[in-house]
N, C-alpha and C positions, 0 to 999 in steps of 0.2 A: 504494500500500500504506500503511495507517495507520501512524503513527509509534509508537503504543502499542496494546497489547491491553488495552483498558479493560474493567472490570467494568460490568455494567448491572443495576440493581435497579429493578423497576417496583412502585410503590405506588399502586394504583387509578388507573392511567393517568398518574401523575406519574413521570417517568423520572429516575433518579439515575445518572450516568455518572462513573466515576473509578477511581482507583488510590491506595492509601495504604499505605506501609510506613515505619515510623519511621526517620528518618535518611536515607532514600533519595529519596522523592518523595511528595508529597500534592497531589492535585488532585481536586475534586469538582464536577462540573457538573450543573446542572438546567436543561436547554434550555427547557422550557415557562415557567419563571420568568425566563429570560434572565440567569441569574447563574451564575458559577463561583466556588466558594469555594476560595481559594488557586489557584495556577496551575502549581505543580510545574515541569516542564520544557516546558510549553506543548504538550501533545498536539495534533496538527493537527485532531483531531475536535472540539475545543472552541474553536478560533480564532473561529468565527462568533458565539459568545456575546458580547454587547455589554458586559457588566458583570462585572468581576473584583472580588471582595470579599477583599482580602488581609489576613490576620490579623496577620502579623508578618513580619520580614525574613529569617528563617533560610532558607538556600539550598534546602533540600528542599521548601519551600513557595513560594518566590518566584523561583527562578533564571530561569524562562522569561518573566518579565513583559516584558522588552524585545523578545524574539522574538515574543511574542504581538502587541505593538503593531506591530512591523515587518511581520509577515505579514499583518496586516489591511490595511496600506497596499499591500503587494505584490499582494494579491488584490482590490483595489479597494473595500474596505469602509471605512466611516467610522472615525475614530479610536476605539479602545476606551476605555472608562471604567474606571479602577481606583480603588476606594475603599481607602484604606490608612491606618494610624495616622499622625496628623499629623507625628510626629517622623521619619517615613521619607521624606517628600516631597523634602527636600533631596538626600539620597543617591540617590534614584531618578532625579531630574532629571539628576544628574551622570552616572549610568550611561547614561541615554538619550542624553545629549549625546555621551558618549564613543563609544558604538556608532554614532551618526550620523556622527562623524568617521571611524571605521573603514570604515563602509559607503559613505560619500560621499553620503549622503542624510539629510535631516531625517526624524525619526521622529515622526509626529503622536501626541500623547498627551493624554488628559484625566484628569489625576490630581487626586483630591479627598481632602483631608486630613480624617480623621474622629477624633472623640473620643467617649467614652462618652455615650450619649444622643442623639447626632446621627442624623438621618434623611436619606436621599437617595431621591428618586423614581426608580423604575426603569421603571414603566409608569403610565398614568393613575391606577390605584387600587392600585399595588403599591409598597411602600417597603422599603428596607433600613435597619435600625436597629442601631447599634453599641452594644456593652456591654463592660465591662472583663473581662479575664481575668488570670490570674497565670502569666505565662510569661517573656517578655522585656519590655524597656522599652516601654511604650505598647501592648502587645499587646491585640487586640480579638477579640471574637466578633461574629457578625452574625445577626440575625433578619430574615426576609422576611415582611412583614405586609401583608395585604390590608385596605384601609380602605373601609368602607361606611357608609351612613347607614340607620338603622332607624327606622321610624315608631313614635312613642310610643304606648303601649298605649291611651291615652285617645282616640286618633284612628283606631284600626284599623277601626272600623265605618263611617267616613264614606265618602261617594261621591267620585268624582274631582272634580266641580265644587266640592264643599264644601272639599276639601283645597286646591284652587286659590284659593278665596276666603280661606282662612286665611293662605295664603302672601302674598296681596296685602296683608293686614292686618299683615304682618311678624311673624306668630306662628311660633315655632319648633315645627314639628310632628314633627321627627325628632331623633335624637341620633347622634353618631359611634360606630361599632362597629369595633374592631380585631380582625381574625382572623389570628392568627399561624400561618403555614403551616409554616415550617421554621426551626429555630435551629441554627447551626453554632458549636460551641465553639472550634474550632481547638485548638492545643496549650495546655494549661493544667494547673496544679495543681488540686487539689480546691477548689472554691468551691461554696457552697450556692446554686446557680443557681435553686433553687425560690423564692427570695426575689423574683425578677423574674417576675411572673405570665405575661408574654408568652413567656418561655422555658419555664416549667413547663407552659403550656397549648399550646405549639406542637404541631401535628399530628405533625410529624416532628422528632426530635432527632438531630443528627449529633454524636456525642461521641467524643473520643479516649479510648482505654484502651491505653496503651503496654505496661505491665508486668503480669505475672500471677503469677509465682512468688514465694514468701515471701522468698527471698534477694534479690529485686529491688526491695524497698521502698526501700532506700537509693538505688538508681539513679533511681527515680521522683522522690524528693525532690531529688536533686542536679540533675536535668535539668528540674525543675518540670513533671513529667508526671503523669498519673493512673495509679494502681495499681488493680487489680480490686477490692480491698477498699473503696477510696474511691468507685469507680464504683457499687458496690452500695449504698453509703450515699446517694449522690446520687440514684440512680434510685428509691429508696424514697420520695422526697418529690416525685417528678415525676408528671405526668399526661399524658404524651405517648402517642399511639396507636402510633407506630412509633419504633424506636431503631436507628440505624445506627452501628456501631462502626468507627472508623478508627484509623490510626497504630499498628498492632500491631507489636511487636518481632519481629525475626527470631531472637532468642535462644530463642524458645519455638515449638515446632511447632504448626501450625494445629489439628491434631486435639486437642492438649493445651489450647489456648486455648478451643476449643469445650467441652471437658469441664469446664474450670474455670469458665467462664461459667455452665454449667448447674448446677454445684454451688453457686455463689455467689449465684445469684438465685432468688427465689421463682418458681414456675412462671408466675404471671400476668405477671411482668416479663420473664422469659426468653422467653416466647412472642412478645413484641414485638420481639425483638432480631434484627437481621441484621448479619453482619460484612461490611464491604466487602472483597471478596477481594483477597489479595495476588497481583496478576497483572501484573507488569511485563513489558515486551517481552522476548522471548527467554529468560524465566526461569519457565516453567510449573511448575517444581519447588517454587516457594514458595507455591503455592495451599494 
């Protein structure tokens, strides 16, 4: 029996699996990309994903990272890779070592410290790029970017042998092309992420919007989270095809959140939005 009752969203064959409720648990997996944004309490349905992109160390986002690594060893898989803010690596190693002592076994881990602008290769043509957010010390967001090479316009009419000959002469016939697939903001205050083109142009944007009611603006500021007014301002400058909302507060009913989103957004933006359902195990009442 699965450990979690995870929500599933399909975007043109690209699956997003997860669960996110502010202060309780956030985990968002994309199996086809082999990445999991944050790890929550490590749902067993996502243990097979090889790369965890950890945005910050708060327990609702990171509590399961040692279990994730341990379960991969237990099930005969290779050590999982966790990309995390560089300042978290020391404490994370201490936690892994402590659990290893409790368990009586070494827990294999591939921890990689990241800072804004760093990239890590996930697949031959797929990279995770870190960018700064405003939440806790060192907190990051991540974009998953496909890297291709595109033939320069002046060479598009050439035959195969002609292109081969140009390559032999050392002529650069193509140029690098970055295709941003998804950007995950993690927990963050408002930042004008449209200033980073690869986020603004990501096909999918996964953005937190924790608070919705007017009297909760102060809560958003205190916790360094996004309020719906700020989300509306942010999305007005973005060019994403699909927007997934995560990290909704339990202080506001889901039907009210849906109503407020519809009122706050122009129709052309609202039509792009999907809320990652609040569907924790044994608590269907929170949907």
